[in-house]
TORKOL-4160 file (C-alpha; in steps of 0.2 Angstrom, whole numbers, padded with zeros to 4 digits, m for minus):
411
<pt num="1" X="0483" Y="m0266" Z="m0612"/>
<pt num="2" X="0494" Y="m0257" Z="m0599"/>
<pt num="3" X="0486" Y="m0243" Z="m0589"/>
<pt num="4" X="0497" Y="m0229" Z="m0581"/>
<pt num="5" X="0495" Y="m0225" Z="m0562"/>
<pt num="6" X="0486" Y="m0209" Z="m0565"/>
<pt num="7" X="0473" Y="m0217" Z="m0577"/>
<pt num="8" X="0470" Y="m0231" Z="m0564"/>
<pt num="9" X="0468" Y="m0218" Z="m0550"/>
<pt num="10" X="0457" Y="m0206" Z="m0560"/>
<pt num="11" X="0445" Y="m0221" Z="m0565"/>
<pt num="12" X="0444" Y="m0227" Z="m0547"/>
<pt num="13" X="0441" Y="m0211" Z="m0539"/>
<pt num="14" X="0428" Y="m0206" Z="m0551"/>
<pt num="15" X="0419" Y="m0223" Z="m0549"/>
<pt num="16" X="0420" Y="m0223" Z="m0530"/>
<pt num="17" X="0414" Y="m0205" Z="m0527"/>
<pt num="18" X="0398" Y="m0211" Z="m0518"/>
<pt num="19" X="0408" Y="m0222" Z="m0506"/>
<pt num="20" X="0409" Y="m0206" Z="m0495"/>
<pt num="21" X="0393" Y="m0213" Z="m0488"/>
<pt num="22" X="0402" Y="m0228" Z="m0480"/>
<pt num="23" X="0409" Y="m0220" Z="m0464"/>
<pt num="24" X="0420" Y="m0228" Z="m0450"/>
<pt num="25" X="0433" Y="m0223" Z="m0438"/>
<pt num="26" X="0452" Y="m0226" Z="m0438"/>
<pt num="27" X="0455" Y="m0225" Z="m0419"/>
<pt num="28" X="0447" Y="m0208" Z="m0414"/>
<pt num="29" X="0447" Y="m0201" Z="m0431"/>
<pt num="30" X="0431" Y="m0202" Z="m0442"/>
<pt num="31" X="0434" Y="m0206" Z="m0460"/>
<pt num="32" X="0426" Y="m0213" Z="m0476"/>
<pt num="33" X="0430" Y="m0226" Z="m0489"/>
<pt num="34" X="0432" Y="m0212" Z="m0502"/>
<pt num="35" X="0444" Y="m0202" Z="m0490"/>
<pt num="36" X="0455" Y="m0218" Z="m0488"/>
<pt num="37" X="0455" Y="m0220" Z="m0507"/>
<pt num="38" X="0460" Y="m0202" Z="m0509"/>
<pt num="39" X="0474" Y="m0203" Z="m0497"/>
<pt num="40" X="0481" Y="m0219" Z="m0505"/>
<pt num="41" X="0480" Y="m0211" Z="m0522"/>
<pt num="42" X="0489" Y="m0195" Z="m0516"/>
<pt num="43" X="0502" Y="m0206" Z="m0508"/>
<pt num="44" X="0505" Y="m0216" Z="m0524"/>
<pt num="45" X="0505" Y="m0201" Z="m0535"/>
<pt num="46" X="0517" Y="m0192" Z="m0524"/>
<pt num="47" X="0529" Y="m0207" Z="m0524"/>
<pt num="48" X="0528" Y="m0208" Z="m0543"/>
<pt num="49" X="0532" Y="m0189" Z="m0544"/>
<pt num="50" X="0547" Y="m0191" Z="m0532"/>
<pt num="51" X="0553" Y="m0206" Z="m0542"/>
<pt num="52" X="0552" Y="m0196" Z="m0558"/>
<pt num="53" X="0560" Y="m0181" Z="m0551"/>
<pt num="54" X="0575" Y="m0192" Z="m0544"/>
<pt num="55" X="0577" Y="m0198" Z="m0562"/>
<pt num="56" X="0580" Y="m0181" Z="m0569"/>
<pt num="57" X="0598" Y="m0176" Z="m0574"/>
<pt num="58" X="0608" Y="m0171" Z="m0560"/>
<pt num="59" X="0614" Y="m0152" Z="m0559"/>
<pt num="60" X="0631" Y="m0147" Z="m0556"/>
<pt num="61" X="0639" Y="m0153" Z="m0539"/>
<pt num="62" X="0643" Y="m0135" Z="m0533"/>
<pt num="63" X="0625" Y="m0129" Z="m0537"/>
<pt num="64" X="0617" Y="m0144" Z="m0528"/>
<pt num="65" X="0627" Y="m0140" Z="m0513"/>
<pt num="66" X="0622" Y="m0122" Z="m0514"/>
<pt num="67" X="0604" Y="m0126" Z="m0515"/>
<pt num="68" X="0603" Y="m0138" Z="m0500"/>
<pt num="69" X="0594" Y="m0125" Z="m0489"/>
<pt num="70" X="0576" Y="m0127" Z="m0482"/>
<pt num="71" X="0570" Y="m0113" Z="m0492"/>
<pt num="72" X="0577" Y="m0119" Z="m0508"/>
<pt num="73" X="0570" Y="m0137" Z="m0505"/>
<pt num="74" X="0553" Y="m0130" Z="m0501"/>
<pt num="75" X="0553" Y="m0119" Z="m0517"/>
<pt num="76" X="0559" Y="m0134" Z="m0528"/>
<pt num="77" X="0545" Y="m0145" Z="m0520"/>
<pt num="78" X="0532" Y="m0133" Z="m0524"/>
<pt num="79" X="0538" Y="m0132" Z="m0542"/>
<pt num="80" X="0538" Y="m0151" Z="m0543"/>
<pt num="81" X="0520" Y="m0152" Z="m0536"/>
<pt num="82" X="0513" Y="m0139" Z="m0548"/>
<pt num="83" X="0524" Y="m0133" Z="m0562"/>
<pt num="84" X="0514" Y="m0118" Z="m0568"/>
<pt num="85" X="0511" Y="m0115" Z="m0586"/>
<pt num="86" X="0507" Y="m0097" Z="m0594"/>
<pt num="87" X="0489" Y="m0102" Z="m0596"/>
<pt num="88" X="0488" Y="m0109" Z="m0578"/>
<pt num="89" X="0491" Y="m0093" Z="m0569"/>
<pt num="90" X="0473" Y="m0090" Z="m0564"/>
<pt num="91" X="0471" Y="m0108" Z="m0559"/>
<pt num="92" X="0487" Y="m0107" Z="m0548"/>
<pt num="93" X="0482" Y="m0090" Z="m0540"/>
<pt num="94" X="0464" Y="m0096" Z="m0537"/>
<pt num="95" X="0470" Y="m0112" Z="m0529"/>
<pt num="96" X="0482" Y="m0103" Z="m0518"/>
<pt num="97" X="0469" Y="m0091" Z="m0512"/>
<pt num="98" X="0457" Y="m0106" Z="m0508"/>
<pt num="99" X="0471" Y="m0115" Z="m0498"/>
<pt num="100" X="0474" Y="m0099" Z="m0488"/>
<pt num="101" X="0456" Y="m0096" Z="m0486"/>
<pt num="102" X="0452" Y="m0113" Z="m0479"/>
<pt num="103" X="0466" Y="m0111" Z="m0467"/>
<pt num="104" X="0459" Y="m0095" Z="m0461"/>
<pt num="105" X="0442" Y="m0103" Z="m0461"/>
<pt num="106" X="0448" Y="m0115" Z="m0448"/>
<pt num="107" X="0455" Y="m0101" Z="m0437"/>
<pt num="108" X="0438" Y="m0091" Z="m0437"/>
<pt num="109" X="0427" Y="m0106" Z="m0436"/>
<pt num="110" X="0417" Y="m0109" Z="m0420"/>
<pt num="111" X="0421" Y="m0128" Z="m0420"/>
<pt num="112" X="0440" Y="m0130" Z="m0425"/>
<pt num="113" X="0439" Y="m0149" Z="m0426"/>
<pt num="114" X="0424" Y="m0149" Z="m0437"/>
<pt num="115" X="0432" Y="m0136" Z="m0448"/>
<pt num="116" X="0448" Y="m0146" Z="m0450"/>
<pt num="117" X="0438" Y="m0161" Z="m0456"/>
<pt num="118" X="0429" Y="m0150" Z="m0469"/>
<pt num="119" X="0445" Y="m0142" Z="m0475"/>
<pt num="120" X="0454" Y="m0158" Z="m0478"/>
<pt num="121" X="0439" Y="m0168" Z="m0485"/>
<pt num="122" X="0431" Y="m0154" Z="m0496"/>
<pt num="123" X="0447" Y="m0144" Z="m0501"/>
<pt num="124" X="0464" Y="m0151" Z="m0496"/>
<pt num="125" X="0463" Y="m0169" Z="m0502"/>
<pt num="126" X="0454" Y="m0166" Z="m0518"/>
<pt num="127" X="0466" Y="m0151" Z="m0523"/>
<pt num="128" X="0481" Y="m0161" Z="m0518"/>
<pt num="129" X="0475" Y="m0176" Z="m0529"/>
<pt num="130" X="0472" Y="m0164" Z="m0544"/>
<pt num="131" X="0488" Y="m0155" Z="m0542"/>
<pt num="132" X="0498" Y="m0171" Z="m0542"/>
<pt num="133" X="0489" Y="m0177" Z="m0558"/>
<pt num="134" X="0492" Y="m0161" Z="m0567"/>
<pt num="135" X="0510" Y="m0161" Z="m0561"/>
<pt num="136" X="0513" Y="m0178" Z="m0568"/>
<pt num="137" X="0506" Y="m0173" Z="m0585"/>
<pt num="138" X="0498" Y="m0189" Z="m0591"/>
<pt num="139" X="0491" Y="m0191" Z="m0608"/>
<pt num="140" X="0475" Y="m0181" Z="m0609"/>
<pt num="141" X="0465" Y="m0193" Z="m0620"/>
<pt num="142" X="0469" Y="m0207" Z="m0608"/>
<pt num="143" X="0464" Y="m0198" Z="m0593"/>
<pt num="144" X="0448" Y="m0192" Z="m0601"/>
<pt num="145" X="0443" Y="m0210" Z="m0605"/>
<pt num="146" X="0447" Y="m0215" Z="m0588"/>
<pt num="147" X="0437" Y="m0201" Z="m0580"/>
<pt num="148" X="0422" Y="m0204" Z="m0591"/>
<pt num="149" X="0423" Y="m0223" Z="m0588"/>
<pt num="150" X="0423" Y="m0220" Z="m0569"/>
<pt num="151" X="0409" Y="m0208" Z="m0569"/>
<pt num="152" X="0399" Y="m0219" Z="m0580"/>
<pt num="153" X="0401" Y="m0234" Z="m0568"/>
<pt num="154" X="0396" Y="m0224" Z="m0553"/>
<pt num="155" X="0381" Y="m0216" Z="m0563"/>
<pt num="156" X="0376" Y="m0233" Z="m0568"/>
<pt num="157" X="0375" Y="m0239" Z="m0550"/>
<pt num="158" X="0365" Y="m0223" Z="m0545"/>
<pt num="159" X="0353" Y="m0225" Z="m0559"/>
<pt num="160" X="0350" Y="m0244" Z="m0557"/>
<pt num="161" X="0347" Y="m0242" Z="m0538"/>
<pt num="162" X="0336" Y="m0227" Z="m0541"/>
<pt num="163" X="0325" Y="m0237" Z="m0553"/>
<pt num="164" X="0324" Y="m0251" Z="m0541"/>
<pt num="165" X="0318" Y="m0239" Z="m0527"/>
<pt num="166" X="0305" Y="m0232" Z="m0539"/>
<pt num="167" X="0299" Y="m0250" Z="m0543"/>
<pt num="168" X="0299" Y="m0255" Z="m0525"/>
<pt num="169" X="0295" Y="m0240" Z="m0514"/>
<pt num="170" X="0299" Y="m0249" Z="m0498"/>
<pt num="171" X="0317" Y="m0246" Z="m0503"/>
<pt num="172" X="0315" Y="m0227" Z="m0502"/>
<pt num="173" X="0320" Y="m0220" Z="m0485"/>
<pt num="174" X="0304" Y="m0217" Z="m0474"/>
<pt num="175" X="0306" Y="m0198" Z="m0475"/>
<pt num="176" X="0303" Y="m0198" Z="m0493"/>
<pt num="177" X="0291" Y="m0213" Z="m0496"/>
<pt num="178" X="0275" Y="m0203" Z="m0495"/>
<pt num="179" X="0281" Y="m0192" Z="m0509"/>
<pt num="180" X="0289" Y="m0207" Z="m0518"/>
<pt num="181" X="0305" Y="m0196" Z="m0521"/>
<pt num="182" X="0319" Y="m0208" Z="m0524"/>
<pt num="183" X="0336" Y="m0206" Z="m0516"/>
<pt num="184" X="0346" Y="m0220" Z="m0524"/>
<pt num="185" X="0362" Y="m0223" Z="m0514"/>
<pt num="186" X="0361" Y="m0206" Z="m0506"/>
<pt num="187" X="0352" Y="m0200" Z="m0490"/>
<pt num="188" X="0340" Y="m0187" Z="m0499"/>
<pt num="189" X="0333" Y="m0184" Z="m0516"/>
<pt num="190" X="0342" Y="m0168" Z="m0520"/>
<pt num="191" X="0359" Y="m0177" Z="m0518"/>
<pt num="192" X="0354" Y="m0188" Z="m0533"/>
<pt num="193" X="0352" Y="m0173" Z="m0544"/>
<pt num="194" X="0367" Y="m0164" Z="m0537"/>
<pt num="195" X="0377" Y="m0179" Z="m0542"/>
<pt num="196" X="0369" Y="m0184" Z="m0559"/>
<pt num="197" X="0366" Y="m0166" Z="m0567"/>
<pt num="198" X="0384" Y="m0162" Z="m0571"/>
<pt num="199" X="0388" Y="m0180" Z="m0576"/>
<pt num="200" X="0373" Y="m0180" Z="m0588"/>
<pt num="201" X="0382" Y="m0167" Z="m0598"/>
<pt num="202" X="0398" Y="m0176" Z="m0598"/>
<pt num="203" X="0390" Y="m0193" Z="m0602"/>
<pt num="204" X="0384" Y="m0185" Z="m0618"/>
<pt num="205" X="0402" Y="m0184" Z="m0625"/>
<pt num="206" X="0402" Y="m0202" Z="m0630"/>
<pt num="207" X="0390" Y="m0213" Z="m0640"/>
<pt num="208" X="0393" Y="m0227" Z="m0628"/>
<pt num="209" X="0386" Y="m0217" Z="m0613"/>
<pt num="210" X="0372" Y="m0207" Z="m0621"/>
<pt num="211" X="0359" Y="m0219" Z="m0616"/>
<pt num="212" X="0365" Y="m0218" Z="m0598"/>
<pt num="213" X="0364" Y="m0199" Z="m0599"/>
<pt num="214" X="0346" Y="m0201" Z="m0604"/>
<pt num="215" X="0342" Y="m0213" Z="m0589"/>
<pt num="216" X="0351" Y="m0201" Z="m0578"/>
<pt num="217" X="0338" Y="m0187" Z="m0583"/>
<pt num="218" X="0325" Y="m0200" Z="m0578"/>
<pt num="219" X="0332" Y="m0203" Z="m0561"/>
<pt num="220" X="0333" Y="m0184" Z="m0558"/>
<pt num="221" X="0314" Y="m0183" Z="m0563"/>
<pt num="222" X="0310" Y="m0197" Z="m0551"/>
<pt num="223" X="0319" Y="m0188" Z="m0537"/>
<pt num="224" X="0308" Y="m0173" Z="m0541"/>
<pt num="225" X="0322" Y="m0161" Z="m0541"/>
<pt num="226" X="0317" Y="m0145" Z="m0551"/>
<pt num="227" X="0335" Y="m0138" Z="m0548"/>
<pt num="228" X="0343" Y="m0153" Z="m0556"/>
<pt num="229" X="0331" Y="m0152" Z="m0571"/>
<pt num="230" X="0335" Y="m0134" Z="m0573"/>
<pt num="231" X="0354" Y="m0138" Z="m0572"/>
<pt num="232" X="0353" Y="m0151" Z="m0585"/>
<pt num="233" X="0342" Y="m0139" Z="m0596"/>
<pt num="234" X="0356" Y="m0126" Z="m0594"/>
<pt num="235" X="0369" Y="m0138" Z="m0599"/>
<pt num="236" X="0359" Y="m0144" Z="m0614"/>
<pt num="237" X="0355" Y="m0126" Z="m0620"/>
<pt num="238" X="0374" Y="m0123" Z="m0619"/>
<pt num="239" X="0378" Y="m0138" Z="m0630"/>
<pt num="240" X="0365" Y="m0133" Z="m0642"/>
<pt num="241" X="0369" Y="m0115" Z="m0644"/>
<pt num="242" X="0388" Y="m0117" Z="m0646"/>
<pt num="243" X="0385" Y="m0126" Z="m0663"/>
<pt num="244" X="0380" Y="m0116" Z="m0678"/>
<pt num="245" X="0370" Y="m0130" Z="m0685"/>
<pt num="246" X="0359" Y="m0132" Z="m0669"/>
<pt num="247" X="0359" Y="m0114" Z="m0663"/>
<pt num="248" X="0342" Y="m0109" Z="m0671"/>
<pt num="249" X="0334" Y="m0126" Z="m0666"/>
<pt num="250" X="0340" Y="m0124" Z="m0648"/>
<pt num="251" X="0334" Y="m0107" Z="m0646"/>
<pt num="252" X="0317" Y="m0110" Z="m0653"/>
<pt num="253" X="0316" Y="m0126" Z="m0642"/>
<pt num="254" X="0321" Y="m0116" Z="m0627"/>
<pt num="255" X="0308" Y="m0102" Z="m0630"/>
<pt num="256" X="0294" Y="m0115" Z="m0632"/>
<pt num="257" X="0299" Y="m0124" Z="m0616"/>
<pt num="258" X="0299" Y="m0108" Z="m0607"/>
<pt num="259" X="0282" Y="m0103" Z="m0614"/>
<pt num="260" X="0275" Y="m0121" Z="m0609"/>
<pt num="261" X="0281" Y="m0119" Z="m0591"/>
<pt num="262" X="0274" Y="m0101" Z="m0589"/>
<pt num="263" X="0257" Y="m0103" Z="m0598"/>
<pt num="264" X="0252" Y="m0122" Z="m0597"/>
<pt num="265" X="0240" Y="m0125" Z="m0582"/>
<pt num="266" X="0247" Y="m0143" Z="m0581"/>
<pt num="267" X="0265" Y="m0135" Z="m0577"/>
<pt num="268" X="0259" Y="m0125" Z="m0562"/>
<pt num="269" X="0268" Y="m0135" Z="m0550"/>
<pt num="270" X="0285" Y="m0134" Z="m0559"/>
<pt num="271" X="0281" Y="m0116" Z="m0562"/>
<pt num="272" X="0279" Y="m0112" Z="m0544"/>
<pt num="273" X="0295" Y="m0122" Z="m0540"/>
<pt num="274" X="0305" Y="m0112" Z="m0553"/>
<pt num="275" X="0298" Y="m0095" Z="m0548"/>
<pt num="276" X="0301" Y="m0100" Z="m0529"/>
<pt num="277" X="0283" Y="m0098" Z="m0525"/>
<pt num="278" X="0281" Y="m0115" Z="m0516"/>
<pt num="279" X="0286" Y="m0118" Z="m0498"/>
<pt num="280" X="0303" Y="m0124" Z="m0503"/>
<pt num="281" X="0306" Y="m0108" Z="m0513"/>
<pt num="282" X="0300" Y="m0097" Z="m0498"/>
<pt num="283" X="0312" Y="m0106" Z="m0487"/>
<pt num="284" X="0326" Y="m0103" Z="m0499"/>
<pt num="285" X="0322" Y="m0084" Z="m0499"/>
<pt num="286" X="0322" Y="m0084" Z="m0480"/>
<pt num="287" X="0339" Y="m0092" Z="m0480"/>
<pt num="288" X="0346" Y="m0080" Z="m0493"/>
<pt num="289" X="0340" Y="m0065" Z="m0483"/>
<pt num="290" X="0347" Y="m0071" Z="m0467"/>
<pt num="291" X="0364" Y="m0076" Z="m0475"/>
<pt num="292" X="0366" Y="m0059" Z="m0483"/>
<pt num="293" X="0362" Y="m0051" Z="m0466"/>
<pt num="294" X="0375" Y="m0062" Z="m0458"/>
<pt num="295" X="0388" Y="m0058" Z="m0471"/>
<pt num="296" X="0386" Y="m0040" Z="m0470"/>
<pt num="297" X="0393" Y="m0041" Z="m0452"/>
<pt num="298" X="0406" Y="m0054" Z="m0457"/>
<pt num="299" X="0411" Y="m0049" Z="m0475"/>
<pt num="300" X="0429" Y="m0054" Z="m0475"/>
<pt num="301" X="0430" Y="m0071" Z="m0466"/>
<pt num="302" X="0411" Y="m0076" Z="m0467"/>
<pt num="303" X="0406" Y="m0089" Z="m0453"/>
<pt num="304" X="0421" Y="m0100" Z="m0455"/>
<pt num="305" X="0421" Y="m0118" Z="m0460"/>
<pt num="306" X="0406" Y="m0128" Z="m0454"/>
<pt num="307" X="0401" Y="m0112" Z="m0444"/>
<pt num="308" X="0386" Y="m0106" Z="m0454"/>
<pt num="309" X="0372" Y="m0114" Z="m0443"/>
<pt num="310" X="0381" Y="m0106" Z="m0427"/>
<pt num="311" X="0385" Y="m0089" Z="m0434"/>
<pt num="312" X="0368" Y="m0086" Z="m0443"/>
<pt num="313" X="0358" Y="m0091" Z="m0428"/>
<pt num="314" X="0356" Y="m0073" Z="m0421"/>
<pt num="315" X="0350" Y="m0068" Z="m0438"/>
<pt num="316" X="0336" Y="m0082" Z="m0439"/>
<pt num="317" X="0319" Y="m0076" Z="m0435"/>
<pt num="318" X="0308" Y="m0086" Z="m0446"/>
<pt num="319" X="0296" Y="m0097" Z="m0436"/>
<pt num="320" X="0294" Y="m0115" Z="m0441"/>
<pt num="321" X="0310" Y="m0114" Z="m0453"/>
<pt num="322" X="0325" Y="m0124" Z="m0448"/>
<pt num="323" X="0343" Y="m0117" Z="m0451"/>
<pt num="324" X="0351" Y="m0128" Z="m0464"/>
<pt num="325" X="0370" Y="m0133" Z="m0465"/>
<pt num="326" X="0373" Y="m0120" Z="m0479"/>
<pt num="327" X="0363" Y="m0107" Z="m0487"/>
<pt num="328" X="0355" Y="m0114" Z="m0503"/>
<pt num="329" X="0366" Y="m0105" Z="m0515"/>
<pt num="330" X="0384" Y="m0110" Z="m0520"/>
<pt num="331" X="0391" Y="m0093" Z="m0520"/>
<pt num="332" X="0384" Y="m0088" Z="m0503"/>
<pt num="333" X="0389" Y="m0104" Z="m0496"/>
<pt num="334" X="0407" Y="m0102" Z="m0502"/>
<pt num="335" X="0407" Y="m0084" Z="m0495"/>
<pt num="336" X="0401" Y="m0090" Z="m0478"/>
<pt num="337" X="0413" Y="m0105" Z="m0477"/>
<pt num="338" X="0429" Y="m0098" Z="m0484"/>
<pt num="339" X="0427" Y="m0079" Z="m0484"/>
<pt num="340" X="0429" Y="m0067" Z="m0498"/>
<pt num="341" X="0446" Y="m0073" Z="m0502"/>
<pt num="342" X="0440" Y="m0090" Z="m0505"/>
<pt num="343" X="0425" Y="m0084" Z="m0515"/>
<pt num="344" X="0438" Y="m0074" Z="m0526"/>
<pt num="345" X="0448" Y="m0090" Z="m0528"/>
<pt num="346" X="0433" Y="m0099" Z="m0534"/>
<pt num="347" X="0429" Y="m0085" Z="m0546"/>
<pt num="348" X="0447" Y="m0085" Z="m0553"/>
<pt num="349" X="0447" Y="m0104" Z="m0556"/>
<pt num="350" X="0430" Y="m0103" Z="m0565"/>
<pt num="351" X="0437" Y="m0089" Z="m0576"/>
<pt num="352" X="0452" Y="m0099" Z="m0580"/>
<pt num="353" X="0441" Y="m0115" Z="m0583"/>
<pt num="354" X="0430" Y="m0107" Z="m0597"/>
<pt num="355" X="0444" Y="m0096" Z="m0604"/>
<pt num="356" X="0455" Y="m0112" Z="m0606"/>
<pt num="357" X="0441" Y="m0120" Z="m0616"/>
<pt num="358" X="0438" Y="m0105" Z="m0627"/>
<pt num="359" X="0456" Y="m0101" Z="m0629"/>
<pt num="360" X="0458" Y="m0109" Z="m0646"/>
<pt num="361" X="0442" Y="m0101" Z="m0653"/>
<pt num="362" X="0441" Y="m0083" Z="m0659"/>
<pt num="363" X="0422" Y="m0083" Z="m0662"/>
<pt num="364" X="0408" Y="m0083" Z="m0650"/>
<pt num="365" X="0404" Y="m0101" Z="m0653"/>
<pt num="366" X="0414" Y="m0116" Z="m0648"/>
<pt num="367" X="0414" Y="m0124" Z="m0666"/>
<pt num="368" X="0433" Y="m0124" Z="m0667"/>
<pt num="369" X="0437" Y="m0127" Z="m0649"/>
<pt num="370" X="0443" Y="m0143" Z="m0642"/>
<pt num="371" X="0429" Y="m0156" Z="m0646"/>
<pt num="372" X="0427" Y="m0163" Z="m0628"/>
<pt num="373" X="0431" Y="m0147" Z="m0619"/>
<pt num="374" X="0413" Y="m0141" Z="m0622"/>
<pt num="375" X="0406" Y="m0156" Z="m0613"/>
<pt num="376" X="0417" Y="m0152" Z="m0598"/>
<pt num="377" X="0410" Y="m0134" Z="m0599"/>
<pt num="378" X="0393" Y="m0140" Z="m0600"/>
<pt num="379" X="0395" Y="m0150" Z="m0584"/>
<pt num="380" X="0402" Y="m0135" Z="m0575"/>
<pt num="381" X="0387" Y="m0125" Z="m0581"/>
<pt num="382" X="0376" Y="m0138" Z="m0574"/>
<pt num="383" X="0385" Y="m0135" Z="m0557"/>
<pt num="384" X="0384" Y="m0116" Z="m0558"/>
<pt num="385" X="0365" Y="m0116" Z="m0563"/>
<pt num="386" X="0361" Y="m0129" Z="m0549"/>
<pt num="387" X="0372" Y="m0118" Z="m0538"/>
<pt num="388" X="0359" Y="m0104" Z="m0539"/>
<pt num="389" X="0347" Y="m0114" Z="m0528"/>
<pt num="390" X="0358" Y="m0127" Z="m0520"/>
<pt num="391" X="0376" Y="m0131" Z="m0515"/>
<pt num="392" X="0384" Y="m0142" Z="m0528"/>
<pt num="393" X="0401" Y="m0142" Z="m0520"/>
<pt num="394" X="0401" Y="m0144" Z="m0501"/>
<pt num="395" X="0400" Y="m0163" Z="m0501"/>
<pt num="396" X="0414" Y="m0176" Z="m0502"/>
<pt num="397" X="0409" Y="m0183" Z="m0519"/>
<pt num="398" X="0404" Y="m0166" Z="m0527"/>
<pt num="399" X="0420" Y="m0157" Z="m0521"/>
<pt num="400" X="0431" Y="m0171" Z="m0529"/>
<pt num="401" X="0420" Y="m0171" Z="m0545"/>
<pt num="402" X="0424" Y="m0152" Z="m0547"/>
<pt num="403" X="0443" Y="m0155" Z="m0546"/>
<pt num="404" X="0442" Y="m0169" Z="m0558"/>
<pt num="405" X="0434" Y="m0157" Z="m0570"/>
<pt num="406" X="0448" Y="m0145" Z="m0567"/>
<pt num="407" X="0460" Y="m0159" Z="m0571"/>
<pt num="408" X="0452" Y="m0163" Z="m0588"/>
<pt num="409" X="0454" Y="m0145" Z="m0593"/>
<pt num="410" X="0471" Y="m0142" Z="m0586"/>
<pt num="411" X="0480" Y="m0156" Z="m0595"/>
């Protein structure tokens, strides 16, 4: 069976997302295996797009001569990189705002070099790859299978190593051994949940990967991530209520689960985590208050890319609480890193995302929407729910995952 270049690239990127953990230098420049893969993929797709463009019918000679200006060439290049459709307007505007905001984020950042690294790894490279795949317009069904296959492979590796860690606690990093919280291939337990929670929803789309989705939930439990479990619960609730057949059952199950967590003495630990009454919850609340205080004074541009720890320091007064890399909230983190313009850009993309999935459905359920779109929606819901207490974007693998979800809906 012959596979197209976009299929191969989507599969490889989805499968190799955790390889951002393998870091090295090319001369003085730090990079990762994932970044090398992304740059190679962008170069290959850009070459293919140029070849396709060159094979298009030539225009009249006079018109060609008239168009040989830098402005005309640049405009044509933009059209070739992202030929917008009527239903892609919000996506195009949102992406443009994020691109501008990341550029501004470098300018206002305390450390310009670190900010540039964040911009290219978390925004420019994932966005460029997504743009090129969308511009080539490959077969959506094939891209979906390639993406699902790649995600399944990476999730399988994360699950297997996580189970090995739990069976042999000596494999768990020393910081987390006492609590016996597995980290799998990642550096810390929450990274496991951040990676697997949205994939759990996507893996439910195929009978072949349903078992892997169940094991992914087990790994999130072993990582002891309450945020990850709530994210998965949010995705499952969405998948249950969008079908008329399962609406009542899902609603009843959700009510029972909530009552168990709120009333059962054995669930006191989980209840305290959900209600932010434990130490971690109090730390989250302190971070949110300090972030809001900082953003009141820097509402337009935030702290700049990779500038949160530096800019929020004067607002930090809690003794015994460290300043984290980002506020533990996706929206506060986006506002801080790329300013109000970037936050609006993200909001427009999310509106486009769910609007595109619901576009074919005149009813409040997704019963007649595209069959697999609901699983992409559930995966994005897992990201947003987890984003209430963590930052499921500002990491190499998570940023690329987000843009792969965009590709699945945009094609």
